[in-house]
C-alpha positions in Angstrom: 66.2 30.6 13.9 68.9 33.2 13.4 68.0 34.0 9.8 64.4 34.7 10.8 65.5 36.8 13.7 67.8 38.8 11.4 65.0 39.5 9.0 62.7 40.6 11.9 65.3 42.9 13.2 65.7 44.4 9.7 62.0 45.1 9.5 61.6 46.8 12.9 62.4 50.2 14.1 65.4 50.4 16.6 63.1 51.3 19.5 60.4 48.6 18.7 59.5 46.6 21.8 59.4 43.4 19.7 63.2 43.5 19.6 63.1 42.4 23.3 61.2 39.3 22.1 63.9 38.7 19.5 66.5 38.8 22.2 64.6 36.3 24.3 64.4 33.9 21.3 68.2 34.3 20.6 69.1 33.9 24.3 67.1 30.8 25.0 69.5 28.1 26.1 67.6 25.0 27.0 69.3 22.9 29.7 72.7 23.9 30.9 75.1 21.9 33.0 77.9 22.6 35.4 78.9 25.5 37.6 79.4 27.9 34.7 76.7 26.4 32.4 75.0 29.8 31.7 78.3 31.6 31.3 79.3 29.1 28.6 75.9 29.2 27.0 75.9 33.0 26.8 79.4 33.0 25.4 78.2 30.7 22.6 75.2 33.0 22.0 77.6 36.0 21.8 79.8 34.2 19.2 76.7 33.4 17.1 75.6 37.1 17.2 79.1 38.3 16.3 78.7 37.5 12.7 75.8 40.0 12.5 78.4 42.8 12.9 79.4 42.3 9.3 75.8 42.4 8.0 75.4 45.1 5.3 72.1 46.1 7.0 72.6 48.7 9.7 69.7 47.6 11.9 71.3 44.2 12.4 74.7 45.7 13.2 73.2 48.1 15.7 71.1 45.3 17.3 74.1 43.0 17.4 76.3 45.6 19.1 73.7 46.3 21.8 72.9 42.7 22.3 76.5 41.7 22.6 77.0 44.4 25.3 73.9 42.9 27.1 75.4 39.4 26.8 78.7 40.7 28.2 76.9 42.0 31.3 74.9 38.8 31.7 78.1 36.7 31.4 79.8 38.8 34.0 76.8 38.6 36.4 76.4 34.8 36.0 80.1 34.2 36.4 80.1 36.2 39.6 77.0 34.5 40.9 78.4 31.1 40.1 81.6 31.8 41.9 79.7 33.2 45.0 77.5 30.1 45.1 80.5 27.9 44.9 82.2 29.7 47.8 79.0 29.5 49.8 78.7 25.8 49.2 82.3 25.3 50.1 81.9 27.2 53.4 78.7 25.4 54.3 80.5 22.1 53.8 83.4 23.2 55.9 81.1 24.4 58.7 79.2 21.1 58.6 82.5 19.2 58.9 83.5 21.4 61.9 80.1 20.9 63.6 80.3 17.1 63.1 83.8 17.1 64.6 82.6 19.1 67.6 79.7 16.8 68.2 81.8 13.6 68.0 82.3 11.8 71.4 85.6 12.5 72.9 88.1 9.6 73.1 89.7 8.6 76.3 93.4 8.0 76.8 92.9 4.4 75.5 91.4 5.6 72.3 87.8 4.7 73.3 
């Protein structure tokens, strides 16, 4: 898909709205797994785009530079979101454990 996208970028003006569609195609990930699945997927996409920086055609280089900046922002946002979600799940679990302990029947001196 990359060679086709490169040729499309070369044929378009830098402000053409179709470049957004090219970004969508390049960024599609399919199924991701794990807490940082999107982070890892976007890092892979960034690595794939990096070779465009050495393309002799200026439109590809300009597109790659801009798209890599966008991917950096997306990676940072997804990493932050994943860490926040992990912390929220951790706190919810801790609160649940505390609530369950508070609701447990009290034992008497004989352990009953």
